[in-house]
C-alpha positions as CSV (number, residue, x, y, z in Angstrom):
1,M,-13.8,-27.8,-2.6
2,I,-10.5,-26.6,-3.2
3,D,-11.7,-24.5,-5.5
4,I,-14.0,-22.7,-3.0
5,I,-11.6,-22.8,-0.9
6,Q,-9.1,-20.1,-3.2
7,N,-12.4,-17.8,-4.1
8,Y,-13.5,-17.1,-0.8
9,L,-9.2,-16.5,0.2
10,A,-9.1,-14.1,-2.7
11,G,-12.4,-11.9,-2.0
12,I,-11.7,-11.9,1.7
13,L,-8.0,-10.3,0.4
14,I,-9.6,-8.2,-2.0
15,I,-11.9,-6.7,0.1
16,V,-8.5,-7.0,2.8
17,G,-6.5,-5.2,0.3
18,S,-9.3,-2.7,-0.7
19,G,-9.8,-1.6,2.5
20,F,-6.0,-0.5,2.7
21,A,-6.6,1.1,-0.3
22,L,-9.1,3.4,0.7
23,V,-7.1,4.4,4.4
24,A,-4.7,5.1,2.1
25,S,-7.2,7.4,0.5
26,I,-8.7,9.3,3.3
27,G,-4.9,9.9,4.3
28,L,-4.2,12.0,0.9
29,L,-7.6,14.1,1.8
30,R,-7.8,14.4,5.8
31,L,-4.2,14.5,7.2
32,P,-2.9,17.9,7.3
33,E,0.5,18.1,5.4
34,F,2.6,16.3,2.7
35,Y,4.5,14.6,4.8
36,T,1.7,12.6,6.5
37,R,0.2,12.0,3.3
38,M,3.0,10.7,1.9
39,H,3.0,8.4,4.8
40,A,0.1,7.2,4.7
41,A,0.6,6.9,0.8
42,S,3.4,5.2,0.9
43,K,2.3,2.6,3.6
44,A,-1.5,1.4,3.2
45,G,-0.6,1.5,-1.0
46,T,1.7,-0.5,-0.7
47,L,0.4,-2.3,2.0
48,G,-3.3,-2.8,0.1
49,S,-1.9,-3.6,-4.0
50,G,0.5,-6.1,-1.9
51,V,-3.0,-8.4,-0.3
52,M,-4.3,-7.5,-3.8
53,L,-1.8,-9.5,-5.5
54,I,-1.7,-11.9,-3.2
55,A,-4.8,-12.2,-3.6
56,L,-4.0,-12.6,-7.8
57,A,-1.9,-15.5,-7.1
58,V,-4.5,-17.9,-4.7
59,Y,-7.8,-16.9,-6.8
60,T,-5.2,-18.6,-10.1
61,G,-3.6,-21.2,-8.6
62,E,-0.9,-21.5,-11.9
63,T,2.4,-21.1,-10.9
64,T,3.4,-19.1,-13.5
65,I,0.7,-15.5,-12.4
66,A,1.8,-16.5,-9.2
67,T,5.3,-16.5,-8.9
68,R,4.5,-12.6,-11.2
69,A,2.2,-11.6,-8.3
70,L,3.9,-12.6,-6.0
71,A,7.2,-10.7,-7.0
72,G,5.2,-7.8,-8.1
73,F,4.3,-7.9,-4.0
74,V,8.7,-7.8,-3.3
75,F,8.7,-5.5,-5.4
76,F,5.9,-3.2,-3.9
77,L,8.1,-3.8,-0.4
78,L,11.4,-2.7,-1.7
79,T,10.2,0.0,-3.7
80,A,7.9,1.7,-2.1
81,P,9.3,2.8,1.7
82,I,12.5,3.6,-0.1
83,S,11.4,5.8,-2.9
84,A,8.8,8.0,0.2
85,H,11.8,8.1,2.3
86,L,13.9,9.9,-0.5
87,L,10.6,12.3,-1.3
88,A,10.3,13.6,1.9
89,K,14.2,14.1,1.8
90,A,14.1,16.3,-1.4
91,A,10.9,17.5,-0.2
92,Y,12.6,19.1,3.6
93,A,15.9,20.1,2.0
94,A,13.9,22.2,-0.7
95,G,12.6,23.6,3.1
96,Y,8.5,23.1,1.9
97,P,7.8,23.0,5.8
98,L,6.5,20.6,8.5
99,W,3.2,21.0,9.6
100,E,2.5,23.4,12.6
101,G,1.4,21.1,14.9
102,S,4.6,18.8,14.7
103,V,6.1,17.7,18.0
104,H,9.9,17.7,17.1
105,D,11.7,17.7,14.0
106,E,15.0,15.0,14.5
107,M,16.7,16.7,11.3
108,P,18.8,19.6,12.1
109,Q,18.0,23.2,10.7
110,Q,21.1,24.0,8.5
111,S,20.5,20.0,6.7
112,R,18.2,22.1,4.4
113,D,21.0,25.0,3.3
114,P,22.1,23.6,0.6
115,D,25.6,25.7,0.0
116,A,26.5,23.9,3.3
């Protein structure tokens, strides 16, 4: 009985993770500029892959594999948002333009000047 519950729970988590990965891929195709595309890929992609790693941990039932899967999930949560932030900051400093529909630029214009 427990195996059946584990299989169903893992299947549900795989579907949820795949949904987040689908949202991330649609965001990459549909969003208008680099910054918003990167946001979709980093947030939804991280959550999707993390939920799938949790599904792996639930499905196997072995402590060593579950520990590795959960460690991978924590690694994703710690590294993906930070790397996305640094990529966006580097793109902004390099002068990559914001979308013309952007409402507000919170970073001052002089931060784009590398000599300042």
